[in-house]
C-alpha positions as CSV (number, residue, x, y, z in Angstrom):
1,X,0.0,0.0,0.0
2,X,1.5,3.3,-1.0
3,X,1.9,6.3,1.4
4,X,-1.1,8.2,0.0
5,X,-3.3,5.2,0.5
6,X,-2.0,4.5,4.1
7,X,-2.5,8.2,5.0
8,X,-5.9,8.4,3.6
9,X,-7.0,5.1,5.4
10,X,-5.5,6.4,8.6
11,X,-7.3,9.8,8.1
12,X,-10.7,8.2,7.7
13,X,-10.3,6.2,10.9
14,X,-9.2,9.4,12.7
15,X,-12.2,11.4,11.4
16,X,-14.6,8.6,12.4
17,X,-13.0,8.7,16.0
18,X,-13.0,12.3,16.2
19,X,-16.2,13.5,14.6
20,X,-17.9,14.3,17.9
21,X,-15.0,16.1,19.5
22,X,-15.6,19.7,20.7
23,X,-13.1,22.4,21.2
24,X,-13.3,26.0,22.7
25,X,-11.9,29.0,20.8
26,X,-10.2,32.0,22.4
27,X,-13.5,33.8,22.3
28,X,-15.3,31.3,24.4
29,X,-17.1,29.6,21.4
30,X,-17.4,25.8,21.2
31,X,-17.5,24.1,17.8
32,X,-17.0,20.7,16.4
33,X,-13.5,20.0,15.1
34,X,-11.9,17.4,12.9
35,X,-8.4,15.8,13.2
36,X,-6.8,16.3,9.9
37,X,-3.2,16.0,8.4
38,X,-1.8,19.4,7.2
39,X,1.5,19.8,5.2
40,X,3.6,22.9,4.7
41,X,1.4,25.0,7.2
42,X,3.1,28.3,8.3
43,X,2.0,29.2,11.8
44,X,2.1,32.5,13.6
45,X,5.6,33.9,13.7
46,X,6.6,32.2,10.4
47,X,6.9,28.8,12.1
48,X,6.4,25.8,9.8
49,X,4.1,23.1,11.4
50,X,3.5,19.8,10.3
51,X,1.5,16.9,11.8
52,X,-2.0,16.2,12.9
53,X,-4.0,19.3,14.0
54,X,-7.5,19.9,15.0
55,X,-9.3,22.5,12.7
56,X,-12.6,24.2,13.5
57,X,-15.3,23.7,11.0
58,X,-17.8,26.7,10.9
59,X,-20.7,26.2,8.6
60,X,-18.6,24.8,5.7
61,X,-18.8,21.6,3.9
62,X,-14.9,21.1,3.5
63,X,-12.0,22.0,5.5
64,X,-10.8,25.6,5.8
65,X,-7.6,26.9,6.8
66,X,-9.0,30.2,8.0
67,X,-9.1,30.8,11.7
68,X,-7.5,29.3,14.7
69,X,-6.0,25.8,14.8
70,X,-4.4,23.7,17.4
71,X,-1.6,21.3,17.3
72,X,1.2,20.0,19.6
73,X,3.0,23.4,19.4
74,X,0.1,25.2,20.7
75,X,-2.6,27.5,19.2
76,X,-1.6,29.2,16.0
77,X,-3.2,31.2,13.2
78,X,-3.2,29.7,9.6
79,X,-1.9,32.2,7.2
80,X,0.1,30.2,4.5
81,X,-0.9,28.2,1.6
82,X,-2.0,24.8,2.8
83,X,-2.6,21.3,1.3
84,X,-5.2,19.4,3.3
85,X,-6.0,15.7,2.9
86,X,-9.7,15.4,3.6
87,X,-10.9,11.8,3.7
88,X,-9.1,10.8,0.6
89,X,-9.6,14.1,-1.5
90,X,-7.0,16.5,-1.9
91,X,-8.0,20.1,-1.5
92,X,-6.0,23.2,-2.2
93,X,-6.9,25.9,0.3
94,X,-6.0,29.3,-0.7
95,X,-4.4,31.8,1.6
96,X,-6.4,33.8,3.9
97,X,-6.0,36.9,6.1
98,X,-4.8,36.5,9.6
99,X,-7.6,38.3,11.2
100,X,-10.5,36.8,9.0
101,X,-13.6,35.9,11.1
102,X,-15.2,32.4,10.6
103,X,-18.2,31.8,8.6
104,X,-21.5,32.3,10.2
105,X,-23.0,29.5,12.2
106,X,-25.7,27.6,10.5
107,X,-28.5,25.3,11.6
108,X,-26.5,22.4,10.0
109,X,-23.7,23.2,12.5
110,X,-26.2,23.0,15.5
111,X,-27.6,19.7,13.9
112,X,-23.9,18.2,13.9
113,X,-23.2,19.3,17.3
114,X,-26.5,18.0,18.8
115,X,-26.4,14.6,16.8
116,X,-29.7,15.3,15.0
117,X,-30.9,16.2,11.6
118,X,-31.3,19.8,10.5
119,X,-35.0,19.7,10.1
120,X,-35.1,18.6,13.8
121,X,-33.1,21.6,14.7
122,X,-35.5,23.9,13.1
123,X,-38.5,22.1,14.7
124,X,-37.0,22.2,18.0
125,X,-36.1,25.8,18.0
126,X,-39.9,26.4,17.1
127,X,-40.9,24.3,20.2
128,X,-42.6,22.0,17.8
129,X,-44.6,19.4,20.1
130,X,-43.5,16.8,17.7
131,X,-40.0,16.9,18.9
132,X,-39.4,15.6,22.5
133,X,-38.5,17.8,25.4
134,X,-35.2,16.0,25.8
135,X,-34.0,16.7,22.1
136,X,-35.2,20.2,22.3
137,X,-33.1,20.8,25.3
138,X,-30.1,19.1,23.5
139,X,-30.6,21.2,20.5
140,X,-31.1,24.5,22.7
141,X,-27.7,23.7,24.4
142,X,-25.9,23.2,21.1
143,X,-27.5,26.5,19.7
144,X,-26.3,28.4,22.7
145,X,-22.9,26.8,22.7
146,X,-22.4,28.0,19.0
147,X,-24.2,31.4,19.6
148,X,-26.5,30.5,16.8
149,X,-29.4,32.8,16.0
150,X,-32.1,31.3,13.7
151,X,-32.6,33.2,10.3
152,X,-36.1,34.5,10.1
153,X,-35.7,34.7,6.4
154,X,-34.8,31.2,6.0
155,X,-37.7,30.2,8.3
156,X,-40.2,32.2,6.2
157,X,-39.0,30.5,3.0
158,X,-39.2,27.1,4.3
159,X,-42.5,27.3,6.1
160,X,-44.2,30.2,4.1
161,X,-45.2,31.8,7.4
162,X,-43.5,34.9,8.8
163,X,-44.8,34.6,12.3
164,X,-45.5,38.5,12.3
165,X,-48.8,40.1,12.7
166,X,-49.5,43.7,11.9
167,X,-51.6,45.9,14.2
168,X,-53.2,49.1,12.7
169,X,-53.9,52.0,15.2
170,X,-54.9,55.4,13.9
171,X,-54.9,57.2,17.1
172,X,-52.0,56.7,19.4
173,X,-52.5,59.9,21.3
174,X,-55.6,58.2,23.0
175,X,-54.7,56.7,26.3
176,X,-57.2,53.7,25.4
177,X,-54.7,52.2,23.0
178,X,-51.5,51.6,25.2
179,X,-53.7,49.6,27.5
180,X,-54.8,47.1,24.8
181,X,-51.6,47.2,22.7
182,X,-49.3,45.9,25.5
183,X,-51.4,42.8,26.3
184,X,-52.1,42.2,22.6
185,X,-48.3,42.2,22.2
186,X,-47.9,39.7,25.1
187,X,-50.4,37.2,24.0
188,X,-49.0,37.2,20.4
189,X,-45.6,36.7,21.7
190,X,-46.8,33.6,24.0
191,X,-48.2,32.3,20.7
192,X,-44.9,32.5,18.8
193,X,-45.8,35.7,16.9
194,X,-44.1,39.2,16.7
195,X,-46.2,42.4,16.6
196,X,-45.6,45.1,14.1
197,X,-47.4,48.4,14.9
198,X,-48.6,50.4,12.0
199,X,-49.9,53.8,12.6
200,X,-51.6,56.2,10.3
201,X,-54.0,59.0,10.5
202,X,-56.8,56.8,9.0
203,X,-57.4,53.4,7.7
204,X,-57.7,54.8,4.2
205,X,-54.0,56.2,4.7
206,X,-52.8,52.6,5.1
207,X,-51.1,51.6,2.0
208,X,-52.4,48.1,0.8
209,X,-48.9,47.2,-0.3
210,X,-47.7,47.5,3.4
211,X,-50.1,44.6,4.5
212,X,-50.2,42.4,1.5
213,X,-46.2,42.2,0.7
214,X,-46.1,38.6,2.2
215,X,-44.3,40.2,5.3
216,X,-47.2,39.5,7.7
217,X,-49.4,36.5,8.4
218,X,-52.3,38.5,9.8
219,X,-53.7,41.9,10.8
220,X,-55.4,43.2,14.0
221,X,-57.5,46.3,13.0
222,X,-57.9,48.2,16.3
223,X,-59.5,51.6,15.0
224,X,-61.6,50.5,12.3
225,X,-64.7,52.5,11.0
226,X,-67.8,51.3,9.6
227,X,-67.1,53.1,6.3
228,X,-63.4,51.9,5.9
229,X,-62.5,50.0,2.7
230,X,-59.6,48.2,4.2
231,X,-61.4,45.1,5.4
232,X,-62.7,44.5,1.9
233,X,-59.3,44.9,0.4
234,X,-57.8,42.3,3.0
235,X,-60.8,39.9,2.0
236,X,-60.1,40.2,-1.7
237,X,-56.3,39.2,-1.3
238,X,-57.0,36.6,1.4
239,X,-55.2,38.3,4.4
240,X,-56.5,37.0,7.7
241,X,-57.6,39.8,10.1
242,X,-59.6,40.5,13.2
243,X,-61.0,43.6,14.6
244,X,-60.3,44.7,18.1
245,X,-62.6,46.8,20.1
246,X,-64.3,48.3,16.9
247,X,-65.7,46.3,14.0
248,X,-68.0,47.0,11.1
249,X,-71.2,45.8,12.5
250,X,-71.9,43.6,9.5
251,X,-72.4,39.7,9.7
252,X,-69.3,37.8,9.1
253,X,-66.8,39.9,11.0
254,X,-64.1,38.3,13.3
255,X,-63.9,40.6,16.3
256,X,-63.2,41.0,20.0
257,X,-65.4,43.6,21.1
258,X,-67.3,44.8,24.3
259,X,-71.1,44.6,25.0
260,X,-71.3,48.5,24.2
261,X,-75.0,48.5,23.9
262,X,-75.4,46.7,27.4
263,X,-73.0,49.2,28.9
264,X,-75.0,52.1,27.6
265,X,-78.2,50.5,29.2
266,X,-76.4,50.2,32.5
267,X,-75.6,54.0,32.6
268,X,-79.1,54.8,31.7
269,X,-80.8,52.8,34.3
270,X,-78.5,54.1,37.1
271,X,-79.3,57.7,36.0
272,X,-83.1,57.0,35.9
273,X,-82.7,55.4,39.5
274,X,-80.9,58.5,40.8
275,X,-83.8,60.6,39.5
276,X,-82.2,62.2,36.5
277,X,-84.7,63.4,33.9
278,X,-82.7,65.7,32.0
279,X,-79.8,64.1,30.6
280,X,-77.2,64.7,27.8
281,X,-74.7,62.5,25.8
282,X,-71.4,63.2,24.3
283,X,-70.9,60.1,22.2
284,X,-68.2,58.9,19.8
285,X,-68.2,59.4,16.1
286,X,-71.3,58.0,14.1
287,X,-69.2,55.8,12.0
288,X,-67.7,53.8,14.9
289,X,-69.6,50.9,16.2
290,X,-68.4,51.8,19.9
291,X,-70.0,55.3,19.3
292,X,-73.2,54.1,17.7
293,X,-73.9,51.0,20.1
294,X,-73.3,52.9,23.3
295,X,-75.6,55.6,22.3
296,X,-78.1,53.1,21.1
297,X,-78.2,51.4,24.4
298,X,-78.4,54.5,26.5
299,X,-81.3,55.8,24.3
300,X,-83.2,52.4,24.4
301,X,-83.1,52.1,28.3
302,X,-84.0,56.1,28.7
303,X,-87.0,55.4,26.4
304,X,-88.1,52.5,28.5
305,X,-88.2,54.7,31.5
306,X,-90.1,57.4,29.7
307,X,-87.1,59.7,29.5
308,X,-86.2,61.4,26.4
309,X,-82.8,62.5,24.8
310,X,-83.4,65.5,22.5
311,X,-80.6,66.2,20.0
312,X,-79.9,69.7,21.3
313,X,-78.4,67.7,24.4
314,X,-76.2,65.4,22.2
315,X,-72.8,65.9,20.9
316,X,-70.8,63.5,18.7
317,X,-67.0,63.4,17.9
318,X,-63.8,61.7,18.2
319,X,-63.0,59.8,21.2
320,X,-60.6,62.3,22.6
321,X,-60.3,64.9,25.4
322,X,-61.1,67.9,23.3
323,X,-64.6,66.6,22.4
324,X,-65.6,66.6,25.9
325,X,-63.9,69.9,26.9
326,X,-65.6,71.6,23.9
327,X,-69.0,69.9,24.3
328,X,-69.7,71.1,27.8
329,X,-70.2,74.7,27.3
330,X,-72.7,74.1,24.5
331,X,-74.7,71.6,26.7
332,X,-74.8,74.3,29.5
333,X,-76.2,76.9,27.0
334,X,-79.2,74.5,26.1
335,X,-82.8,75.5,26.8
336,X,-82.8,72.9,29.7
337,X,-79.3,72.5,31.5
338,X,-78.7,68.7,31.9
339,X,-78.2,67.4,35.4
340,X,-76.2,64.4,33.9
341,X,-73.8,63.5,31.1
342,X,-73.1,60.1,29.8
343,X,-69.8,60.1,27.9
344,X,-68.5,57.9,25.1
345,X,-65.4,56.9,27.0
346,X,-63.3,57.9,30.0
347,X,-61.0,60.3,28.0
348,X,-64.0,62.2,26.8
349,X,-65.4,62.3,30.4
350,X,-62.2,63.6,31.8
351,X,-62.6,66.5,29.1
352,X,-66.0,67.1,30.4
353,X,-64.8,67.1,34.2
354,X,-62.1,69.8,33.3
355,X,-64.6,71.9,31.4
356,X,-66.9,71.8,34.2
357,X,-64.0,72.8,36.7
358,X,-63.3,75.7,34.4
359,X,-67.0,76.7,34.3
360,X,-67.5,76.7,37.9
361,X,-69.8,73.7,37.6
362,X,-69.6,71.4,40.6
363,X,-69.4,67.6,40.1
364,X,-71.3,65.9,41.2
365,X,-73.4,68.5,43.1
366,X,-74.5,70.3,39.9
367,X,-73.6,67.7,37.2
368,X,-73.2,63.9,37.2
369,X,-70.5,62.8,34.7
370,X,-70.1,59.0,33.7
371,X,-67.6,57.5,31.4
372,X,-67.0,54.3,29.7
373,X,-63.8,51.7,29.5
374,X,-62.6,52.1,33.2
375,X,-59.0,53.0,32.0
376,X,-56.7,52.9,35.1
377,X,-56.4,56.7,35.1
378,X,-60.2,56.9,35.7
379,X,-59.5,55.7,39.4
380,X,-56.9,58.3,40.1
381,X,-57.8,60.7,42.9
382,X,-57.7,63.6,40.7
383,X,-60.7,62.1,38.8
384,X,-62.3,59.2,40.6
385,X,-64.5,58.7,37.7
386,X,-67.9,56.8,37.8
387,X,-67.5,54.7,34.6
388,X,-68.4,51.4,32.8
389,X,-65.7,48.6,33.2
390,X,-64.7,45.8,30.9
391,X,-61.6,43.7,30.9
392,X,-59.2,45.6,28.6
393,X,-56.5,42.8,28.8
394,X,-59.0,40.0,27.8
395,X,-60.2,42.2,25.1
396,X,-56.8,42.1,23.5
397,X,-56.0,38.5,24.5
398,X,-59.0,37.0,22.8
399,X,-58.3,39.1,19.7
400,X,-54.8,37.8,19.5
401,X,-56.0,34.0,20.0
402,X,-58.8,34.6,17.3
403,X,-56.5,35.9,14.8
404,X,-54.1,33.0,15.2
405,X,-56.9,30.5,14.9
406,X,-57.9,32.4,11.6
407,X,-54.5,32.2,10.4
408,X,-54.4,28.4,11.0
409,X,-57.8,28.2,9.4
410,X,-59.6,26.8,12.7
411,X,-62.5,29.2,12.6
412,X,-65.9,29.1,11.1
413,X,-65.9,31.1,7.6
414,X,-69.1,32.5,8.6
415,X,-67.5,34.8,11.2
416,X,-66.9,34.9,15.0
417,X,-67.8,37.9,17.2
418,X,-66.5,37.5,20.9
419,X,-68.2,40.0,23.3
420,X,-67.0,40.8,26.7
421,X,-69.5,41.7,29.3
422,X,-69.6,45.2,31.2
423,X,-70.2,46.3,34.6
424,X,-71.2,49.7,36.4
425,X,-68.4,51.1,38.5
426,X,-69.6,53.8,40.9
427,X,-67.0,56.4,42.1
428,X,-67.2,60.0,43.0
429,X,-68.7,61.7,39.9
430,X,-72.4,60.8,40.1
431,X,-75.2,61.7,42.8
432,X,-78.9,62.0,42.9
433,X,-80.7,64.7,40.8
434,X,-81.5,67.9,42.6
């Protein structure tokens, strides 16, 4: 047997024996290594080194002379022209720069270190239930040892899923939305999705290409209006979406909403029980389901008690502070000054409270003020606002779960509307009529 054959046979045996070896680099990374014979290798300081050496293999299919090698003479940097015998195949490795960084770690490297297949690595790092917990832990340890970060782009190409969800909000200045966006983010994260916040002045300003460029799996519409064309565009392109807080009011919606009509009824019945007969309303915009439904429930319950709500004691507008602040002076100038005001949300109610303070109107002695939503600020000592409560966090959580089910096609195509109950929360801004 000639020298070449003997060396090749010996090398095959060595590779088989050493394929599971792990070494640690100067930076603290651990990586698999192979023991290979190198000839005419120039080490640091110009030393020629021959003999068996361990070479780290970072994401490459063949040997590389780049990076750090170990041998009997100690750690050295490969700088020269090298001939490497690789399991019977002779490779000529080009000279490389002394400080060149190793190639990026891939899932194939993690698979070799963990002793599993590359698809198993991908499934394990997604916490796929088809992979045992022991295997998942082994893969996680290997990934951590190699400082491996999964490629989202590669995952998207292989699964055709981005694991990203867009959330459209057109009014971030409203204190209501931070209280629903945060739990929405948390729930989506627990379900394996990342949230992308998209803010525009209106739904119409949201460019269709932003939502339909295959960068997202679904969309949450948090500030939709009844006349928005965006839901129809999403339907036409097959993009899964759900409504949060507001919907279109049409059959077939997928939505997480509040029992707005029921909440309006609660307020009307409380005011009637307190003896109020001259009431007013500062409601949301007519093209929002939250505005229409709260007003409808309020009117219906008043009518059942024989109490009217004339138009000169009604103001409609955006769900914001200025709407309430500007509405009260006009209501005080009406033919009959109201003794109570029901506001479309807590932010509007706080505007009414401040306008009353500026006008010298005492709350609740002269005027009862009631809000809706029970934002955390409603309970502040500065306001102590009487309001209608619903579970803000659950509103968001069930929207996230509904969207994920819709992405997975686990919903009834006819639509699903999840409605949260409401309750009356008495504080310090209501009193009996005088």
